[in-house]
C-alpha positions in Angstrom: -131.7 73.1 21.3 -129.1 75.8 21.6 -129.2 78.1 18.7 -125.9 79.0 16.9 -125.3 82.3 15.2 -124.2 82.2 11.6 -123.0 85.1 9.5 -123.3 84.9 5.7 -123.0 81.1 5.7 -119.8 81.0 7.6 -118.9 78.7 10.5 -120.2 79.7 14.0 -118.5 82.7 15.3 -117.5 81.0 18.6 -115.7 78.1 16.7 -112.1 78.3 15.3 -111.6 79.6 11.8 -111.5 76.8 9.1 -108.1 75.7 7.9 -108.4 77.5 4.6 -109.3 80.8 6.4 -106.2 80.4 8.6 -104.1 79.8 5.5 -105.4 83.0 3.9 -104.9 85.0 7.1 -101.4 83.8 7.9 -100.0 83.9 4.4 -100.6 87.5 3.4 -97.3 88.7 2.0 -96.1 91.0 4.9 -92.6 89.9 5.7 -90.1 87.5 4.2 -90.7 85.3 7.2 -94.3 84.8 6.0 -94.9 81.8 3.7 -97.2 83.9 1.6 -94.4 86.4 0.8 -92.8 83.8 -1.5 -95.3 83.3 -4.4 -93.3 81.5 -7.1 -95.0 78.3 -8.2 -91.6 76.9 -9.2 -90.4 76.3 -5.7 -90.8 72.7 -4.5 -89.0 69.7 -3.2 -88.4 68.2 -6.6 -86.9 71.4 -8.1 -84.7 71.9 -5.0 -83.6 68.2 -5.0 -82.6 68.2 -8.6 -80.4 71.2 -8.1 -79.0 69.7 -4.9 -78.0 66.5 -6.6 -76.2 68.3 -9.4 -74.3 70.4 -6.7 -73.5 67.2 -4.8 -71.5 65.9 -7.7 -70.1 69.2 -8.9 -69.0 70.6 -5.6 -67.3 67.3 -4.7 -65.3 67.4 -7.9 -64.5 71.1 -7.2 -63.2 70.3 -3.7 -61.0 67.4 -4.8 -59.5 69.2 -7.8 -58.8 72.2 -5.6 -56.9 70.1 -3.1 -55.0 68.2 -5.8 -54.1 71.4 -7.5 -52.8 72.9 -4.3 -50.6 69.9 -3.8 -49.0 70.8 -7.2 -47.2 73.7 -5.4 -45.4 71.2 -3.2 -46.2 73.4 -0.1 -44.4 70.9 2.2 -41.1 71.3 0.3 -40.2 74.8 1.3 -41.9 77.8 3.1 -41.7 79.9 -0.1 -44.0 77.4 -1.8 -46.4 77.2 1.1 -49.2 79.8 0.7 -51.2 78.6 3.7 -48.8 78.4 6.6 -50.3 77.0 9.8 -52.7 74.6 8.0 -51.7 71.8 10.4 -53.7 68.6 10.0 -55.5 70.1 6.9 -52.4 69.3 4.9 -52.6 65.5 5.8 -53.2 64.6 2.1 -50.3 66.4 0.6 -47.9 64.4 -1.6 -44.9 64.8 -3.8 -46.3 66.2 -7.1 -45.4 64.1 -10.1 -44.1 65.2 -13.5 -46.2 62.7 -15.5 -48.4 63.2 -17.4 -47.0 66.6 -18.4 -50.5 68.1 -18.7 -51.6 67.0 -15.2 -51.9 70.5 -13.6 -53.3 71.9 -16.8 -56.1 69.4 -16.5 -56.8 69.6 -12.8 -56.8 73.3 -12.5 -58.6 73.8 -15.8 -61.4 71.5 -14.6 -61.5 73.2 -11.3 -61.9 76.7 -12.6 -64.2 75.9 -15.6 -66.5 73.7 -13.4 -66.6 76.4 -10.7 -67.8 79.0 -13.2 -70.2 76.6 -14.8 -71.9 75.8 -11.5 -72.7 79.4 -10.6 -76.2 79.4 -12.1 -77.0 76.1 -10.4 -75.8 77.4 -7.0 -77.8 80.6 -7.4 -80.9 78.7 -8.4 -80.5 76.4 -5.5 -80.2 79.3 -3.0 -83.3 80.9 -4.7 -85.3 77.7 -4.3 -84.7 77.5 -0.6 -84.8 81.2 0.3 -88.1 80.9 2.3 -86.3 78.6 4.7 -83.5 81.1 5.3 -86.1 83.6 6.7 -88.2 81.0 8.6 -89.2 82.0 12.2 -88.5 81.1 14.9 -84.8 80.8 14.0 -84.4 77.8 16.3 -87.1 75.5 17.5 -84.8 73.1 19.4 -81.1 72.5 19.9 -81.0 70.1 16.9 -82.8 72.7 14.8 -80.4 75.4 15.9 -77.4 73.3 14.9 -79.0 72.7 11.6 -79.5 76.4 11.0 -75.9 77.1 12.0 -74.7 74.5 9.5 -76.9 76.1 6.9 -75.4 79.5 7.6 -71.9 78.1 7.1 -73.1 76.3 3.9 -74.7 79.3 2.3 -72.0 81.8 3.5 -69.1 79.5 2.7 -70.5 78.7 -0.8 -71.0 82.3 -1.7 -67.5 83.2 -0.3 -65.7 80.4 -2.2 -67.4 81.1 -5.5 -66.9 84.9 -5.2 -63.2 84.8 -4.3 -62.6 82.2 -7.0 -64.2 84.3 -9.7 -62.4 87.4 -8.5 -59.1 85.6 -8.7 -59.8 84.2 -12.1 -60.7 87.6 -13.4 -57.4 89.1 -12.0 -59.5 91.6 -10.0 -59.1 90.1 -6.5 -60.3 92.7 -4.0 -60.5 90.8 -0.7 -58.0 91.7 2.0 -55.3 89.2 2.5 -53.9 86.6 0.2 -56.2 84.6 -2.0 -54.6 81.3 -1.2 -55.2 80.9 2.6 -58.6 82.5 2.4 -59.8 80.2 -0.4 -58.1 77.1 1.1 -59.4 77.5 4.7 -62.8 78.7 3.3 -63.0 75.5 1.2 -62.6 73.3 4.3 -65.2 75.1 6.3 -67.6 75.1 3.3 -67.1 71.5 2.5 -67.5 70.3 6.1 -70.9 72.1 6.2 -71.7 70.7 2.7 -71.0 67.1 3.8 -73.1 67.5 6.9 -75.9 68.9 4.9 -75.6 66.1 2.3 -75.8 63.4 4.9 -79.0 64.9 6.1 -80.6 65.8 2.8 -79.5 63.4 0.1 -81.9 60.6 1.1 -84.8 63.1 1.0 -83.6 64.5 -2.4 -83.5 61.0 -3.9 -87.0 60.3 -2.5 -88.3 63.6 -4.1 -86.8 62.6 -7.4 -88.5 59.3 -7.3 -91.8 60.9 -6.4 -91.6 63.2 -9.4 -91.2 60.2 -11.7 -94.2 58.7 -10.0 -96.2 61.9 -10.3 -96.4 62.3 -6.5 -94.4 65.5 -6.0 -96.1 68.1 -3.8 -96.9 71.1 -5.8 -96.4 69.4 -9.2 -99.9 70.4 -10.4 -99.3 74.0 -9.5 -96.2 74.1 -11.5 -98.2 72.7 -14.4 -100.8 75.5 -14.2 -103.3 74.1 -11.7 -104.1 76.0 -8.4 -102.6 74.9 -5.2 -104.3 75.9 -1.9 -101.9 74.2 0.5 -98.4 72.8 0.7 -99.6 69.3 0.7 -97.9 66.3 2.3 -94.2 66.7 2.1 -94.3 70.1 0.5 -93.1 71.7 3.6 -92.2 75.4 3.4 -90.9 75.2 -0.1 -94.3 75.2 -1.8 -96.2 78.4 -1.7 -99.7 78.1 -0.1 -101.0 80.7 -2.5 -98.7 80.7 -5.6 -98.8 83.1 -8.5 -100.0 81.7 -11.9 -97.1 79.7 -13.5 -95.4 81.0 -16.6 -93.0 78.1 -17.0 -92.8 74.6 -15.7 -90.2 73.4 -13.2 -88.6 71.3 -16.0 -88.5 74.4 -18.1 -86.8 76.3 -15.2 -84.2 73.5 -14.9 -83.5 73.8 -18.6 -83.1 77.5 -18.2 -80.5 77.0 -15.4 -78.8 74.3 -17.5 -78.6 76.6 -20.5 -77.0 79.4 -18.4 -74.4 76.9 -17.1 -73.8 75.7 -20.7 -73.3 79.3 -21.8 -70.8 80.0 -19.1 -69.0 76.7 -19.9 -68.8 77.6 -23.6 -67.4 81.1 -22.9 -64.8 79.9 -20.4 -63.4 76.4 -21.3 -61.5 77.7 -24.3 -58.8 79.3 -22.1 -57.9 75.8 -20.8 -57.9 74.1 -24.2 -56.1 76.7 -26.2 -55.8 76.9 -30.0 -58.7 78.2 -32.0 -61.1 77.5 -29.0 -59.3 80.2 -27.0 -61.3 82.8 -29.0 -64.5 81.4 -27.5 -63.3 82.2 -23.9 -65.1 85.6 -23.8 -65.5 85.6 -20.0 -61.9 84.5 -19.3 -59.1 87.1 -18.9 -56.8 85.1 -21.1 -59.4 84.2 -23.7 -59.4 85.6 -27.3 -56.5 85.7 -29.6 -52.9 85.1 -28.5 -51.4 88.4 -27.2 -49.0 88.9 -30.1 -47.6 86.9 -33.0 -44.5 84.9 -33.7 -42.8 82.3 -31.5 -43.3 84.3 -28.3 -46.9 85.3 -29.0 -48.6 83.2 -26.3 -50.2 84.0 -23.0 -48.4 85.5 -20.0 -49.5 86.6 -16.5 -46.6 88.8 -15.6 -44.8 91.2 -17.9 -41.2 92.3 -17.4 -42.3 95.8 -16.7 -44.7 94.7 -14.0 -42.0 92.5 -12.4 -39.6 95.4 -12.3 -37.0 93.8 -14.6 -34.2 96.2 -15.5 -33.1 95.6 -19.1 -29.5 96.5 -18.0 -29.5 93.5 -15.7 -30.5 91.0 -18.4 -28.1 92.1 -21.1 -25.5 89.7 -22.5 -22.6 91.3 -20.6 -24.3 91.9 -17.3 -26.4 88.8 -16.6 -24.8 85.8 -14.8 -26.5 82.7 -13.5 -25.2 81.7 -10.1 -25.3 77.9 -9.5 -24.5 76.6 -6.0 -24.2 73.0 -4.8 -22.1 70.4 -3.1 -18.8 71.4 -4.6 -19.3 75.2 -4.5 -20.5 77.9 -6.7 -20.2 78.6 -10.5 -21.2 81.7 -12.4 -22.4 81.2 -16.0 -23.2 83.7 -18.7 -25.6 83.0 -21.4 -22.7 82.1 -23.8 -21.5 79.6 -21.2 -24.9 78.0 -21.1 -25.1 77.8 -24.9 -21.9 75.8 -24.9 -23.5 73.1 -22.7 -25.6 70.3 -24.3 -29.0 71.8 -25.2 -32.2 69.8 -25.1 -35.8 70.4 -26.1 -39.2 69.8 -24.5 -42.8 70.3 -25.6 -44.6 71.6 -22.5 -47.5 73.9 -21.8 -47.8 76.8 -19.3 -50.8 76.4 -17.0 -51.8 78.9 -14.3 -54.0 78.9 -11.2 -56.5 81.2 -12.9 -57.4 78.2 -15.1 -55.8 79.3 -18.4 -53.1 77.4 -20.2 -51.2 77.5 -23.4 -50.8 74.7 -26.0 -47.5 72.9 -25.8 -44.7 75.2 -26.6 -41.3 74.0 -27.9 -38.7 74.9 -25.3 -34.9 74.5 -25.7 -32.2 75.0 -23.1 -30.0 73.2 -20.5 -31.4 70.4 -18.4 -31.7 71.1 -14.7 -30.0 67.9 -13.8 -27.0 68.8 -15.9 -26.7 72.1 -14.0 -26.9 70.1 -10.8 -24.1 67.9 -12.0 -21.9 71.0 -12.5 -21.9 71.6 -8.8 -21.3 68.0 -7.6 -24.7 66.4 -7.8 -24.1 63.5 -10.2 -26.5 60.7 -10.3 -29.7 61.5 -8.5 -30.0 65.3 -8.3 -31.5 67.0 -5.2 -34.1 69.6 -4.7 -33.4 73.1 -6.1 -34.2 76.6 -4.8 -34.8 79.1 -7.7 -34.4 82.8 -7.4 -35.5 85.5 -9.9 -34.5 89.0 -10.8 -38.2 89.9 -10.3 -38.8 92.7 -7.9 -42.6 92.9 -7.8 -45.3 90.3 -7.4 -45.5 86.9 -5.8 -43.3 83.9 -6.3 -40.0 85.7 -6.8 -38.5 82.5 -5.4 -39.7 78.9 -5.7 -38.5 75.4 -4.8 -38.6 72.3 -7.0 -38.5 68.7 -5.9 -35.8 66.3 -6.8 -38.1 64.3 -9.1 -38.8 67.6 -11.0 -35.1 68.4 -11.3 -34.3 64.8 -12.5 -37.0 64.8 -15.2 -35.1 65.1 -18.6 -37.8 67.5 -19.8 -37.1 70.0 -17.0 -35.0 72.8 -18.5 -33.5 76.2 -17.8 -35.0 77.4 -21.1 -33.1 79.8 -23.4 -35.4 79.5 -26.4 -39.0 79.0 -27.2 -40.4 77.8 -30.5 -37.0 78.3 -32.2 -36.4 81.9 -31.0 -34.8 83.6 -28.0 -37.2 84.2 -25.1 -38.8 87.6 -25.2 -38.4 89.8 -22.0 -42.0 89.0 -21.0 -41.4 85.3 -21.3 -38.3 85.4 -19.1 -35.2 86.4 -21.1 -32.4 85.6 -20.6 -33.4 82.3 -19.0 -36.5 80.7 -17.3 -37.5 77.4 -15.7 -39.9 75.1 -17.5 -41.0 71.9 -15.7 -43.6 69.3 -16.7 -47.0 69.4 -14.8 -45.9 72.3 -12.6 -48.1 75.4 -11.9 -47.0 78.3 -14.1 -45.8 80.3 -11.1 -43.2 77.6 -10.4 -41.8 78.0 -13.9 -39.7 81.0 -12.7 -38.8 83.7 -15.2 -35.7 85.9 -15.2 -33.7 83.3 -13.3 -30.7 84.6 -11.4 -29.7 81.8 -9.0 -30.1 78.1 -8.5 -29.2 76.4 -5.2 -29.1 72.6 -5.3 -29.2 70.6 -2.1 -31.4 70.0 1.0 -34.0 72.8 1.4 
């Protein structure tokens, strides 16, 4: 019989190494592409699947509210409202923005911004949970695998880009080159397309992993509970470390930690959209905290008169005139002329793209439809083009749809909360329209042009 050589009880030298020896050899932490480089016992299919299912719902709501809120600008009405020219078929869903309920934009944009900030810990945890796959080699094993990796690149890059630009815009510290609106809009479509493709492929697997956890069959579950794991196990794939570090927290505990971080961000952001006493809880929001002042004009603003380049000499009682143009010609009205017209009141909020909003303020002024009637537009008033004295900043001009002009709550406001408008709130006159984004509620109005835009 042929004699075989043994060394210290190991397998014969001429035979392949045993499976566990290959695991120990291949998984030494050398490079991020090595499975052994990633030692956390928390990573696993169930942990990743739970985070993915939360993002499936959350990102879908984010995308829908973002598109709906963009429609509030009525970008198809006039080029001055369209912040994403050249969008082509991506604007297929746009519709005429309604004025009811009057808090509609406040709700959609508040939800969009607050949810986006709340989901940041979930997104980061999800990326952390799958980071071994991002470094896996070879980068493409087949054409199908290459396409999957490209979609993953778009998904990860698009997600980080959308969340980053969104946070920078909310914090009023936007630093990316170019306008926020087209970058965020087009980026959202790229990201969501990759997200949908990824969801179609992965949601069935995520649901199976969730059911396995309930049945106690998740690969790596024992390691997370403190028991050693020497191999990925069936279904564990490259998410479960073949040689994990000792656990310090369970996967459920890690999920609670992520959820707690999201809850903290929610609690320190949502107050800016609700207003009132809860505004003081919005510690991470630029318009959180107390109202910036006291008295009838002591509520939030985005753009001061000084920033907009408003010259006090232009807004004085003697100098300022409102130019109104329509079917029958042009009229020029001073503030005294406007005060002789019938005045009406509306209780409406100001809501802005950054997610903040005020409580309902009590506005008083002349109805837009009455001003349209002055220049020959009796009955159903048309669209209106609004121009401001503003010299600096965006939205110096804006267009409003006919349904917004016709709403009896739409005013050229002269007073707020029983007092004249302050310079920062648009003295001598400003637009206030129900359910419209704050930038369309133009301040320091100089001209109104009624008619086809």
